[in-house]
C-alpha positions as CSV (number, residue, x, y, z in Angstrom):
1,X,-52.6,59.6,54.8
2,X,-54.9,61.2,52.3
3,X,-52.1,62.0,49.9
4,X,-50.9,58.3,49.9
5,X,-54.4,57.2,49.0
6,X,-54.7,59.8,46.2
7,X,-51.2,58.7,45.0
8,X,-52.4,55.1,44.9
9,X,-55.6,56.0,43.0
10,X,-53.6,58.1,40.5
11,X,-51.2,55.1,40.1
12,X,-54.0,52.6,39.6
13,X,-55.7,54.8,37.0
14,X,-52.4,55.5,35.2
15,X,-51.4,51.9,35.3
16,X,-54.7,50.7,33.9
17,X,-54.6,53.3,31.1
18,X,-51.0,52.5,30.2
19,X,-51.7,48.8,30.1
20,X,-54.5,49.5,27.6
21,X,-52.3,51.8,25.5
22,X,-49.2,49.6,25.3
23,X,-49.8,46.3,23.6
24,X,-48.8,43.0,25.2
25,X,-49.2,41.3,28.5
26,X,-48.8,43.5,31.5
27,X,-47.2,42.5,34.8
28,X,-49.4,41.0,37.4
29,X,-53.1,42.1,37.3
30,X,-54.4,44.9,39.4
31,X,-51.5,44.9,41.8
32,X,-49.1,45.1,38.8
33,X,-51.2,48.0,37.4
34,X,-50.8,49.9,40.7
35,X,-47.1,49.2,40.9
36,X,-46.5,50.2,37.3
37,X,-48.7,53.3,37.8
38,X,-47.0,54.4,41.0
39,X,-43.5,53.9,39.6
40,X,-44.7,55.6,36.4
41,X,-46.0,58.5,38.4
42,X,-42.5,58.9,39.8
43,X,-40.9,58.6,36.4
44,X,-43.4,61.0,34.8
45,X,-43.0,63.6,37.6
46,X,-39.2,63.4,37.2
47,X,-39.4,63.6,33.4
48,X,-41.7,66.6,33.3
49,X,-40.0,68.6,36.0
50,X,-36.3,67.8,35.2
51,X,-36.3,67.1,31.4
52,X,-39.2,69.1,30.0
53,X,-39.3,71.8,32.8
54,X,-43.1,71.5,32.9
55,X,-45.4,71.0,35.8
56,X,-49.0,69.9,35.7
57,X,-51.4,70.8,38.5
58,X,-54.5,69.1,39.7
59,X,-55.8,65.6,39.5
60,X,-56.0,65.3,35.7
61,X,-52.5,66.7,35.4
62,X,-51.1,64.1,37.8
63,X,-52.8,61.4,35.8
64,X,-51.3,62.7,32.6
65,X,-47.8,62.7,34.1
66,X,-48.3,59.3,35.7
67,X,-49.7,57.9,32.4
68,X,-46.8,59.0,30.4
69,X,-44.3,57.7,33.0
70,X,-46.2,54.4,33.1
71,X,-46.1,54.1,29.3
72,X,-42.4,54.7,29.4
73,X,-42.0,52.1,32.1
74,X,-44.1,49.5,30.3
75,X,-42.1,50.0,27.1
76,X,-38.9,49.5,29.0
77,X,-40.3,46.4,30.6
78,X,-41.3,45.1,27.1
79,X,-37.8,45.8,25.7
80,X,-36.0,44.1,28.6
81,X,-38.3,41.1,29.0
82,X,-38.8,40.4,25.3
83,X,-41.3,37.9,24.1
84,X,-42.4,35.2,26.5
85,X,-43.4,31.8,25.2
86,X,-45.7,29.3,26.8
87,X,-45.2,25.6,26.7
């Protein structure tokens, strides 16, 4: 149970940081930040372990991995969704 809470906290921090780094409108407020951060953590963990063959340890390392993964995810979302216009 504690690991799930830590994973959500890391996801929230990474999602909020990624939203401030990547320009444009992010998906869905704080819940969207958590979702982007958690999925970004999964992407970042996969990228660092399988592509770069690196592993970070500790809370700060997890946030760095999750942040990079969340930035990648937000950039993909921006590319796929394009510009939204309001009427």
